[in-house]
N, C-alpha and C positions, 0 to 999 in steps of 0.2 A: 809527323802527319802521314798517313797512308793514303796513297792515291789509288782509287778504284777505277779501272778501265771498263767502260760499258760498250759492248759491241752490239750495234743495232743491226739486226738481220736485214738483208736485201734479197731481192729475187735472185741475184747472181750468187749469193752466198749459200745457196742450197735450198732456200724456201721454194716450195712448189708453185709454179705459175698457175694462174687461173686459166681454166680451159676456155676455149673459144665459145663453147655452149654456155658456160657460166657468165661470161662477159655479155653475150647476147641476151641472156635472161635478165641480167641486171639493167641493160639498156632498155629492154621492153618494160621492166618494172618502173623505171623512172620516167618513161615517156608519158606525155599528157595527150590523151585522146579526146577528140571533140566531135560532136555531130551537130549539124545546123539544119533544122527542119521546120517547116511551117507547122503551126499548131493545128491540131485536129480536134473535133468534138468526140469525147469518149472513144478514142481510137482502138483498133484491134490489138491483140497481144504482141504482134511483131513490133509495133511502135515502142512498146515498153521494153521489149527485149533489146532493141537498139539502145535505149536509155541505159540499160544495165551494162552495156559494153563500153561506155565512155566515162570520162571523168567530168565532162561538162556537156550538158545538152542545151543547145541554144535555140530558142524559139525565134524563127526567122519571119516575123510578122510585119516588118516594115517593107513588104513587097506587095505587089498588086493582088487584090482579092479575085478569086475565080468562082463563078457561079457553078452550081451543080457539082460540087466537089466535096472533099472530106472535111473542109474547114468548119462547116456548120451542121454536119449530119453524119450519122452512122447507122448501121443495121443491127437489128435484134432478131431473135427467132421467136415465132409464135406458132401456135398449133396450125394456123392457116398458111404458114410459110414465112419467108423473110419480110421484114417491115422496116422502112426507113423512119428514123427519128430525126427530125430536122428542127433546128433552132430558127425561128422566124426572124429574118433580118430586113432592115429598111433598104430599099433600092437606092443606090448612090451612083456617082459618076463611074464610068468604066475604069478610071485611073485610081479609084480609092484603094487604100492599102488595107490589109487585113486588120491592123490595129486601129483602123478608123471606122470599121463596120459596126453599126448600132443595131441592137435587137429591137424588133417592132412590137412584140407582145410580152409584157412583164409576167404574164401568167404561164408562159411556156414551160417553166420548170415543174409546175404543179401537174400539168398535163403529161409531161414526159414520165414523171415518177408513177403516175397512175397507170400508164401503159406498161411500164416496166414491171410493176407489181402484178398486173394482170397476166403478163406473159410468163413470168418466172415464179409465180406463187407456189408451183408444184416442184420447183427445182430442189435438189437435195439439201442445199445449204442456204436456201432463201431465208428461213427464220433466223439463222445465225448472222447473215450479212446484210439483210434488208435495213436494219436500223442505221448501219454505218453508211450505206449508199444513200438512203433517204436523207440523212443529215447533210450529205454533200449537196443535194438539191435544195434543201431548206436554207443553207448558208450561202447559196449562189445568188448574190444580189446585184451584180454588175449589169449595166446595160450595154457593155461593149463585148463583142464576140471573143476577141483575143483574151480578155481578162477571164471570161467564162471558161474558155478552153484551158487556160493556165490553172484556174482553180481546180478543175477536175483532174488535170494531169498531176498536180501536186498531191491531191487527196488520194488518187489511185496509187501513186508511188508509195505513199505511206501504208496503204493496205497491203501492197506487195513487198514491203520492206526494202524498197529501192532508195538509196541515199545519194544518188547522183545529183550534182549541183545543177539546177535549172536556171538559166539566164535568158536575157532578151537581147536580140541583135541591135535594137535601137539604142541600147545603153552604151554601145561601143563606138558609135559614130563612124561606121564603115564607109569606105570610098570605093569607087569603081562600079562596074556592072558585071553581072553574071559571074563567071569564075573568078575574075579579079576581085570582086567584092567578097567572095567566100574566102579567098586567100588572105585578104586584108583582115577579115574577122578572125581567122585562125591565128594570124600573127599577133593581133592585139590581145587575144586570149592566151597567148603563150603556148599554143598547141604544137605538138610534134607530129601528130597523126590526125588525119581527117577521115572519119568513118561515114560512109554513105551507102544508100541502097542501090540496087542494080538499075533502077530507072534513070539514074543520073548519067549512065554511060552514054546516053544520046546527046548530051550537051556539055559535059564536064571536060575541061581542057586540063588533063593531068600534068602537062608540061609546065604550066604555071605554078603548080604545087611543087614540082621537082626543083624549079628555079629558086623557090623560097625555102627549100630544105624541109618540106612537109611531105610526109608519106601519105598516100591515099590507100585506104583499105575498103574493099567492097563487102558489104554486109550480106549474108546469106539468110533469106527468110524461109528456106525449105527445111524439111525434116522435123516438124513439130509433131508431138504425140497427141493423139486424140484423148479426150476426157469424157466423163459421163455427161452427155449433153441432151437436154430435152428436145423432143420433136425431130427425130431422125429424118433424112440422113445427115451425117455429121457435116458441119461447115466451119472451116477455120476463119472465114472472112466476115466475122461479126465483131461487135464491140467487145472489149475486154471485160465488160460487166457480165457478159454471158459466162465467161470463165469463172469469174469471182462468185457469182450467184449459184453456179453449179458445183463448184469445188471448194469454196470457202477458204480456210487457212492453207489449204494445199495448192492454191492457185499459183503461187510463185514457182513451185516445182515444175510447172509446165512451160516455164521460160528457159530457153537454152542458156542464157547468160547466167542465171542463178545456178544451174547445174555446173557450168564451167567454173564459176567462182568457188564452189564448194570442193572441186577436185583440183584446184590450184593450177588450172590450165592457163598458161601465159597468153594464149590466143583470145 
């Protein structure tokens, strides 16, 4: 019987070591990124760009509702200038949470689509995209603001080809307040990195994330390219539906996250 000796190569036996850059790239690739944000009504393109940069986008709607905010309204462009589209909501106690807010007029979705159609009927891609957007309004039957916002977020993500997992903070049973609660949500979701916008610098305690072994990354909303937009001058601060109705299937190309994904940029 012949014995065959098999030599298993090791790093010390002459095999090249992985470079530090390669190890770092592998660590970034395996890292789970999460964003935790209150839901908005048909938000601007930057909101969806943030969604493209993370593995899980958590809707943080079990927190206090704020009036005259982005939760139930956003802006569109009309020939006469910017116009607010607001979902009518019932007045509740000051302590009510976003996911407790009820809609006061069930006909709001009909009115909103009528205004959108009037504002964008001359947009380059209105005929192409109007049936898809109109269907989103037709199928929006909930009487809760949070559910309405989630319905549109999921539908618009499909239009833009975004596959990020959308979850809800209330499903995790988070504990603590302010930063402690965000850290707890990250831990329960198994996140290694928390991605947030620059406005959070005024209240976020980064040291609590460091103690939990979670890296904080600050998202940059600058540097967006302009697109063919009705009714100049150009304005970035409008609903993403403005981008979709003006550019159609090319809309995703105006999100920085989509461009980075196609160039394999680890950032």
